[in-house]
N, C-alpha and C positions, 0 to 999 in steps of 0.2 A: 275092209269087215264095215257091215251095215249093223246098226243097232236097231232092234225092234223098238216100236212105238211104246210097248209096255216098259221098256226098261228106261226110258227116257219121259215117263209121265211126270217125275218129281221135277223136270226141267221146263215142266211146260208152265209155269208158274213162278214168278220170282218176285222179290220186294227189293226196290233200289233203297239206299241209303235216305234219300229224301221223301221216301214213303209212296212212291210209286210203284205201282203192282203192274207187272208186264205179264200177260196171258196169250193163249193161244185163242183166236177167233173161231165161232163157228157160224153155219147159216144163218140164224137170227141177227148176227152183227153186220149183215152186207149194206143195211143203210149206215150204219156209223162208219164203215169203211168208206163207203161212196161221200159221205159229208165230209169226212177229214182229207179224202184224196181230193176233193174240191180246192183245198188250199196248195196245190201244188201246179205249178205252170208246167203244162204238159205239152206247151208249143202247137196246140191245137184251137182251131176255131170252137167258139162256145156250142155251137150247135153240133159238133161232132165228139164232144167229151162223153155225153150218155152211152153212144155206141162204142166208146173206147175203153170204157169201163164194166161194159156187160160180160166179158171173160172173166172178170174177178167173180162176180156174181156167180158165174155157174161153176168155177173153181170151187167156191165155198160148198157145193153139194158133192163134192167128189172126194172121199175119205177112204179110207184103207186101214190097214194096222201096221203100215210103215212108219219110220221114225219123224216125218214131217205131218203138220197139222191135217194136209187135204192132197194126197197122194205125192204128187212132184211139186206142190206149191204149200207155201209156210205162210201163215197171215198172224200177226202180233197186235197186240192191242195195250198201250200203256194208259192205267187209270190213276187218278188221283185217290186220296184217303176217304173221298164220298165216293168213290165209283164210277166217276164220271170219265169217259174216254177224253185223254186228251193229246194222244199219239198213235200212229199207226206206222207198221212195215209190213210190207209185201214181197215175198220171195219167190219166183217161180223160174221156170224154162226161159232163156233167152230167145227174144221174138226173131232174132235173126237165125236161130237154130232151122226155121223152115225153110229158108233160101238154101236152095241146091248148089247154089254157085258157090257156097261157104262151106256146108256141110252136107255130104251125100247122106242119101235117106238109111242106108243100112248102119251108118255110123251113129244115128240120133239117139237108138237107145241107149248106147254107153256113155255118151256125152251127157244125157239127161240126168245120169245118176253121179255125174261128177263134178258138175259146174251149174251154177244157178246164178240168176240176175236178181236184183235188189230193184224193184220196180216203181216203189213207193215209199218214200219215207217222209212223214209230215207230223208236226207238232202244233197244236193251237198256238197262236203269237202271244198271248198272255202266259204262257208255261215255257216259253223258251228261253235259254240259257241256263237251264237247270240239270242238265247232262241228260235229259230224257232221249234224246236221239241217240247219245253214243250208248245209253243201256239197251236202248231195242237193237243197235248193231251188234254189241256184245252179246245179247241174247242169243239172235240169228247166227253168228259166228259160232259159237258154241255148239249149238244146235246141228248145223251143217257140217261143223268139224266131226262131232261125234257118230254122223251118220254117212261119213266116208268119204264126203265132197272133196274135190281137189282146190276148188278156188271160188272165189264170190266176186261179181263183177256189177258195175252199175254205170248209168249215164247220168251226168248231172250239169247244171249251169256252171260256166265258168268261175263264178264268184265263190264257189264252193271247194273249189280245188284245194286252199290250204286245209279246210276242215277235214276232208277225207285224208289226206296226206299226214295229217297229225295222228291219225286214228290208224296208220299203217297202209292205207293204200296206196300204190302206185297209180299217178295220172299222166294220161297221155290223150292226145286228140283223135287216136285211133285206139280201138281194141284189137290186139293182135294175139294170134295164139298157133301153135304148130299139131298138126295132126298127123298119125301115123298114116303113110301112103299119099298124104293129100300137102304135105309141107307148110308152108306159111298162110294163113288165113287171117285178113284184117277186115274190121267193121268201122265204116265211117259214117256219123250221122252230123250233118251240118248243124251247127248252133249247138252241140254239145259237146262236153268232154267225158272221156272214159275213164273209170277207176278201177281197179281189180286189186285183190287180196288173196295169196294162196294160203290155204288152210292145212294142207297136207305135206309130210317130209319128201314125197315122191314127186311134188312140183315145183316149180320154181319160176321166176321172172328172169328172164335172160335177155340180153341185147341181140336182137336179130335184124339185120339190115337195117341198122340204126335206130331200131324202135323196141321199146321194152315189150317183152312178149312172154306170154304165159306158155310153159312147157310143161309135159308130164301130166297132162288133164287124162289122156287115154294112153294105155302102153301098146306098142305095135302088136 
């Protein structure tokens, strides 16, 4: 079941106990998203970072009447009581989904509506340890759960493993999932760890070939 954007509009903005306001971003927030994204170590040479962020700018122009802020992408901004952006979270289709050795082309339209990846989560240093990152994650989880998604995934530095585990994510050196007729599929990116969390009762994390694996993303 997918909920229309009109039914989720009241969830597009929320206020945390600490007075932080979380809202969805729009095209005018592109520079803010890029600025805060610069706080993240993307494991890229400095000169390659602008090009790496260009798809985010493009996605901000893509809207429809679906439950997410920008078609298959969702952009959140956390603001302090003065309206100053202090954190961001961006979610969208996983980049590895375009790899035909992992996901066949005919299956991509089904997966993009059931599994999403948190690409960026950043909070200004002076505002950290105030629960802002946790609030952004909770907001995103609620939105994607209501939109009918089976799971959220992300990759992160190893020193953040405990943080995500405390929030209910399962961490592994590889992202593993099973797909109908395709069997086990794995994603491994050197220097990163992967974490994932199921959002739907028809999905689960089970051990397959010794690895925690997302099952039930799409049905046969």
